[in-house]
C-alpha positions as CSV (number, residue, x, y, z in Angstrom):
1,X,31.2,15.0,2.5
2,X,28.5,14.4,5.2
3,X,26.3,17.1,3.8
4,X,26.7,15.6,0.3
5,X,25.8,12.1,1.6
6,X,22.8,13.5,3.4
7,X,21.4,15.0,0.1
8,X,21.6,11.5,-1.4
9,X,19.5,10.0,1.4
10,X,16.1,9.3,-0.3
11,X,12.7,8.3,0.8
12,X,13.4,4.7,-0.2
13,X,16.4,4.7,2.2
14,X,14.3,6.2,5.0
15,X,11.6,3.5,4.4
16,X,14.2,0.7,4.4
17,X,15.8,1.9,7.7
18,X,12.4,2.3,9.4
19,X,11.5,-1.3,8.4
20,X,14.9,-2.6,9.5
21,X,14.4,-1.0,12.9
22,X,10.9,-2.3,13.3
23,X,11.8,-5.8,12.3
24,X,14.9,-5.8,14.5
25,X,12.9,-4.7,17.5
26,X,10.3,-7.4,16.9
27,X,12.8,-10.2,16.5
28,X,15.1,-9.1,19.3
29,X,14.8,-11.5,22.2
30,X,11.9,-13.4,20.7
31,X,11.8,-17.2,20.7
32,X,11.7,-19.2,17.5
33,X,8.2,-19.1,15.9
34,X,7.9,-22.9,15.6
35,X,9.8,-25.9,14.4
36,X,8.6,-25.0,10.8
37,X,10.6,-21.8,10.4
38,X,14.1,-20.4,11.1
39,X,13.5,-17.1,12.7
40,X,17.3,-16.5,13.0
41,X,17.6,-16.5,9.2
42,X,15.6,-13.3,9.1
43,X,18.7,-11.6,10.6
44,X,20.6,-12.5,7.5
45,X,18.1,-10.5,5.5
46,X,18.1,-7.6,8.0
47,X,21.9,-7.3,8.1
48,X,22.2,-7.6,4.3
49,X,19.5,-5.0,3.7
50,X,21.1,-2.6,6.2
51,X,24.4,-2.9,4.3
52,X,22.7,-2.5,1.0
53,X,21.1,0.8,2.1
54,X,24.5,2.3,3.0
55,X,26.1,0.7,-0.1
56,X,23.5,2.4,-2.3
57,X,24.1,5.8,-0.7
58,X,27.9,5.5,-1.0
59,X,27.6,4.3,-4.6
60,X,25.4,7.3,-5.5
61,X,28.0,9.5,-3.8
62,X,30.9,7.9,-5.7
63,X,28.9,8.3,-9.0
64,X,29.1,12.1,-8.7
65,X,32.8,12.4,-9.2
66,X,35.1,10.4,-11.5
67,X,37.9,10.7,-8.9
68,X,35.9,8.4,-6.7
69,X,36.1,5.6,-9.3
70,X,37.7,3.1,-6.8
71,X,34.9,3.7,-4.2
72,X,32.2,3.2,-6.9
73,X,33.9,0.0,-8.1
74,X,33.9,-1.5,-4.6
75,X,30.4,-0.4,-3.6
76,X,29.0,-1.8,-6.9
77,X,30.7,-5.1,-6.2
78,X,29.3,-5.1,-2.7
79,X,25.8,-4.3,-4.0
80,X,25.8,-7.2,-6.5
81,X,27.2,-9.5,-3.8
82,X,24.7,-8.6,-1.1
83,X,21.5,-8.8,-3.1
84,X,21.4,-12.7,-3.2
85,X,22.4,-12.9,0.5
86,X,19.4,-10.8,1.4
87,X,17.1,-13.0,-0.6
88,X,18.8,-16.2,0.8
89,X,17.9,-15.1,4.3
90,X,14.2,-15.0,3.2
91,X,14.5,-18.4,1.6
92,X,16.2,-20.0,4.7
93,X,13.4,-18.7,6.9
94,X,11.1,-21.4,5.5
95,X,13.7,-24.1,4.6
96,X,13.1,-27.2,6.8
97,X,14.9,-26.8,10.1
98,X,16.4,-30.3,10.1
99,X,17.7,-30.0,6.6
100,X,21.2,-28.8,5.6
101,X,21.5,-25.3,4.3
102,X,25.2,-24.8,3.6
103,X,24.7,-25.6,-0.1
104,X,22.6,-22.5,-0.6
105,X,25.6,-20.4,0.3
106,X,27.7,-21.7,-2.6
107,X,26.0,-19.7,-5.3
108,X,26.3,-16.6,-3.1
109,X,30.0,-17.1,-2.6
110,X,30.6,-17.8,-6.3
111,X,28.5,-14.8,-7.2
112,X,30.7,-12.6,-5.0
113,X,33.9,-14.0,-6.6
114,X,32.4,-13.4,-10.1
115,X,31.6,-9.7,-9.5
116,X,35.0,-9.3,-7.9
117,X,36.5,-9.8,-11.3
118,X,35.3,-6.3,-12.2
119,X,38.5,-5.2,-10.4
120,X,40.6,-6.4,-13.5
121,X,38.2,-7.4,-16.3
122,X,34.7,-6.2,-17.6
123,X,33.0,-9.6,-17.2
124,X,30.2,-8.3,-15.1
125,X,30.4,-4.5,-15.3
126,X,32.8,-1.6,-16.0
127,X,33.0,2.2,-16.4
128,X,33.9,3.7,-19.8
129,X,36.2,6.7,-20.4
130,X,33.3,9.0,-19.6
131,X,32.7,7.3,-16.2
132,X,29.4,5.8,-17.5
133,X,28.4,2.4,-16.1
134,X,28.6,-0.5,-18.6
135,X,27.0,-3.9,-18.1
136,X,29.1,-6.9,-18.8
137,X,27.9,-10.2,-20.4
138,X,27.5,-11.8,-16.9
139,X,26.0,-8.7,-15.2
140,X,22.6,-10.4,-14.6
141,X,24.0,-13.3,-12.5
142,X,23.1,-11.8,-9.2
143,X,19.5,-11.2,-10.3
144,X,19.2,-14.7,-11.7
145,X,20.3,-16.1,-8.3
146,X,17.8,-13.9,-6.5
147,X,15.0,-15.0,-8.9
148,X,15.9,-18.7,-8.5
149,X,15.9,-18.4,-4.7
150,X,12.5,-16.7,-4.7
151,X,11.0,-19.4,-7.0
152,X,12.4,-22.1,-4.7
153,X,10.8,-20.2,-1.8
154,X,7.4,-20.5,-3.6
155,X,7.9,-24.2,-4.1
156,X,8.9,-24.7,-0.4
157,X,5.8,-22.7,0.7
158,X,3.6,-24.8,-1.4
159,X,5.0,-28.1,-0.1
160,X,5.4,-27.2,3.6
161,X,2.4,-25.0,4.3
162,X,-0.3,-26.8,2.2
163,X,-2.0,-27.8,5.4
164,X,-3.1,-24.2,6.1
165,X,-6.7,-23.5,5.7
166,X,-7.8,-22.3,2.2
167,X,-6.6,-18.7,1.6
168,X,-4.3,-18.4,4.6
169,X,-1.1,-19.3,2.7
170,X,-2.0,-16.8,0.0
171,X,-0.4,-14.1,2.2
172,X,2.9,-16.0,2.1
173,X,2.7,-16.4,-1.7
174,X,1.9,-12.7,-2.1
175,X,5.0,-11.8,-0.1
176,X,7.3,-13.9,-2.2
177,X,5.7,-12.8,-5.5
178,X,6.1,-9.2,-4.5
179,X,9.8,-9.8,-4.0
180,X,10.0,-11.6,-7.3
181,X,8.4,-8.6,-9.0
182,X,10.9,-6.3,-7.3
183,X,13.8,-8.4,-8.6
184,X,12.5,-8.1,-12.2
185,X,12.1,-4.4,-11.8
186,X,15.6,-4.2,-10.6
187,X,16.8,-6.0,-13.7
188,X,14.7,-4.3,-16.5
189,X,13.9,-0.9,-15.0
190,X,17.0,-0.4,-12.9
191,X,14.6,0.5,-10.1
192,X,16.2,-0.7,-6.9
193,X,13.2,-1.6,-4.7
194,X,14.2,-5.1,-3.8
195,X,15.4,-4.1,-0.3
196,X,12.2,-2.5,0.9
197,X,10.2,-5.3,-0.8
198,X,12.2,-7.9,1.1
199,X,11.8,-6.1,4.4
200,X,8.1,-5.5,4.0
201,X,7.6,-9.2,3.0
202,X,9.8,-10.4,6.0
203,X,7.8,-8.2,8.4
204,X,4.5,-9.4,7.0
205,X,5.7,-13.0,6.9
206,X,6.9,-12.9,10.5
207,X,3.7,-11.3,11.9
208,X,1.5,-13.7,9.9
209,X,3.3,-16.8,11.2
210,X,3.2,-15.4,14.7
211,X,-0.6,-15.0,14.4
212,X,-0.8,-18.5,13.0
213,X,0.9,-19.8,16.2
214,X,-2.1,-18.8,18.2
215,X,-4.3,-21.0,16.1
216,X,-2.2,-24.1,16.6
217,X,-1.8,-26.5,19.5
218,X,1.7,-26.0,20.9
219,X,2.5,-29.7,21.5
220,X,1.3,-31.2,18.2
221,X,1.2,-28.2,15.8
222,X,-2.3,-29.2,14.7
223,X,-5.1,-26.7,14.6
224,X,-6.4,-26.1,18.2
225,X,-9.8,-26.3,19.8
226,X,-10.6,-22.6,19.3
227,X,-9.8,-22.9,15.5
228,X,-12.0,-26.0,15.3
229,X,-15.1,-24.1,16.5
230,X,-14.3,-21.1,14.3
231,X,-13.9,-23.4,11.3
232,X,-17.1,-25.2,12.1
233,X,-19.0,-21.9,11.9
234,X,-17.3,-20.7,8.7
235,X,-17.3,-24.0,6.8
236,X,-20.4,-25.7,8.1
237,X,-22.0,-26.0,4.7
238,X,-18.8,-27.4,3.1
239,X,-18.3,-30.2,5.6
240,X,-19.2,-33.5,4.1
241,X,-17.9,-35.7,6.9
242,X,-16.5,-35.6,10.4
243,X,-14.1,-38.0,12.1
244,X,-13.7,-38.2,15.9
245,X,-10.4,-39.7,16.9
246,X,-9.2,-40.7,20.4
247,X,-5.8,-42.2,21.2
248,X,-6.0,-45.5,23.1
249,X,-3.9,-46.2,26.2
250,X,-2.5,-42.7,26.8
251,X,-3.1,-42.9,30.6
252,X,-1.3,-46.2,30.7
253,X,1.7,-44.7,28.8
254,X,1.7,-41.7,31.2
255,X,1.5,-43.9,34.3
256,X,4.1,-46.5,33.2
257,X,6.6,-44.4,31.2
258,X,6.0,-40.8,32.2
259,X,4.3,-37.8,30.6
260,X,7.2,-37.2,28.2
261,X,6.5,-40.5,26.7
262,X,2.8,-39.6,26.5
263,X,3.7,-36.4,24.8
264,X,5.8,-38.2,22.3
265,X,2.9,-40.6,21.5
266,X,0.6,-37.6,21.0
267,X,3.1,-36.1,18.6
268,X,3.3,-39.3,16.6
269,X,-0.5,-39.4,16.3
270,X,-0.5,-35.8,15.2
271,X,2.3,-36.5,12.6
272,X,0.2,-39.3,11.2
273,X,-2.7,-36.8,10.9
274,X,-0.6,-34.1,9.3
275,X,0.5,-36.6,6.6
276,X,-3.1,-36.9,5.4
277,X,-4.0,-33.2,5.8
278,X,-4.6,-30.9,2.9
279,X,-7.0,-28.2,2.0
280,X,-9.9,-30.5,2.0
281,X,-8.9,-32.6,5.1
282,X,-8.3,-30.5,8.3
283,X,-7.2,-32.0,11.5
284,X,-7.4,-30.5,15.1
285,X,-6.4,-31.5,18.6
286,X,-9.4,-30.7,20.7
287,X,-7.7,-31.5,24.0
288,X,-5.9,-34.4,25.8
289,X,-5.9,-37.4,23.5
290,X,-8.9,-36.2,21.4
291,X,-8.6,-35.2,17.8
292,X,-11.2,-34.1,15.2
293,X,-11.0,-34.1,11.4
294,X,-13.2,-32.1,9.0
295,X,-13.6,-33.3,5.5
296,X,-14.6,-30.5,3.1
297,X,-16.5,-31.4,0.0
298,X,-15.0,-34.9,0.0
299,X,-16.5,-38.0,-1.6
300,X,-16.7,-41.4,0.1
301,X,-13.6,-42.7,-1.6
302,X,-11.5,-39.7,-0.6
303,X,-12.7,-40.0,3.1
304,X,-12.0,-43.7,3.1
305,X,-8.6,-43.3,1.5
306,X,-7.5,-40.6,4.0
307,X,-8.6,-42.6,7.0
308,X,-7.0,-45.8,5.7
309,X,-3.7,-43.9,5.2
310,X,-3.9,-42.4,8.7
311,X,-4.5,-45.8,10.3
312,X,-1.6,-47.3,8.4
313,X,0.6,-44.5,9.6
314,X,-0.5,-45.0,13.2
315,X,-0.1,-48.8,13.1
316,X,3.6,-48.3,12.1
317,X,4.2,-46.4,15.4
318,X,2.8,-49.3,17.5
319,X,0.1,-47.0,18.9
320,X,-3.7,-47.4,18.7
321,X,-6.6,-45.1,18.1
322,X,-10.4,-45.3,18.1
323,X,-12.2,-43.6,15.2
324,X,-15.8,-42.6,14.7
325,X,-16.9,-41.3,11.3
326,X,-20.2,-39.5,10.4
327,X,-21.0,-38.6,6.8
328,X,-23.5,-36.0,5.7
329,X,-25.9,-38.2,3.8
330,X,-28.6,-35.5,3.5
331,X,-28.2,-31.7,3.5
332,X,-30.6,-31.4,6.4
333,X,-28.1,-33.0,8.8
334,X,-26.5,-30.2,10.8
335,X,-22.8,-30.2,11.6
336,X,-23.6,-30.6,15.3
337,X,-25.5,-33.7,14.6
338,X,-22.5,-35.1,12.6
339,X,-20.1,-34.4,15.4
340,X,-22.4,-36.0,18.0
341,X,-22.8,-39.1,15.7
342,X,-19.0,-39.4,15.1
343,X,-18.4,-39.1,18.9
344,X,-20.8,-41.8,19.6
345,X,-19.2,-44.2,17.1
346,X,-15.7,-43.4,18.5
347,X,-16.7,-44.0,22.1
348,X,-18.3,-47.3,21.1
349,X,-15.1,-48.4,19.3
350,X,-13.1,-47.3,22.4
351,X,-15.3,-49.3,24.7
352,X,-14.8,-52.4,22.5
353,X,-11.0,-51.8,22.4
354,X,-10.7,-51.6,26.2
355,X,-13.0,-54.7,26.7
356,X,-10.6,-56.7,24.5
357,X,-7.5,-55.1,25.9
358,X,-8.6,-55.8,29.5
359,X,-9.5,-59.3,28.7
360,X,-6.1,-59.9,27.2
361,X,-4.4,-58.5,30.3
362,X,-6.4,-60.8,32.6
363,X,-5.4,-63.8,30.5
């Protein structure tokens, strides 16, 4: 039996096992990537894919002899039940951490129950008198669930990672679209490549997001100082305006309420910035209480609207910021000149703020 099973071990199985081992070694003992992704959900995909590899080998083994009909029946049910679970792990990796996720397990559970009916009726699949596999009217249910999960993953990626610099999130879309293509091939060509596609995408996805973490400020999750200077070099001709932002009163908060309160205040400012960020509005934490915003190919109305919304968001927190804005009125103005100009305006506004603030304190 072992020798017969070994002959059924294909290159696809070898590739899948290698990817499972690599991904498991990378994830083992690692901390969560960030508050934006669920690293632990990748284990759902890893475990499901591992079971699917062995399920496929056993199903192929059972297919060789009609006397193994019961084994083939159970392994087929397991395969159809596990495919949506493997895709669900991929989906839950990007599902918002603070949102409930139990509802996504309902289709998986119902799917398993549906395919279990093959034990006593041909609703999903059966074997004829010649031991040939026959699809039932509801055979495609597992694949439909997989496709819906992957489409939902694309929607989540678009909504949650739109603040990435242009082109960066394309890697995430390609990973998901690759899995989507594999699911369609599984349906129409009976070519089972969904498992290696999911594993390759999960590995690429994880490594990409790990790399992305080095570009972000750990406290605020905005782009960091290093990324700001890199972007200034790469996008200097696309920058139409620069905003220098400095939080008012951080030292006072730290002195009176402690550094944890100061960190919370910085996170609130960063959250306000993230709510106005998109592919044309990029925000960075330069250090301490200093932030920068680059506006890419934005008109005056877009710039004014973004800054107005940001100030409205900040005012709702009870905090205060000083802002300086410099627009590129002429192409000959360099980006360095814009940054110096916006810094000067910001410091002037900050001086005015503290003059008024100190006067009120004395009164």
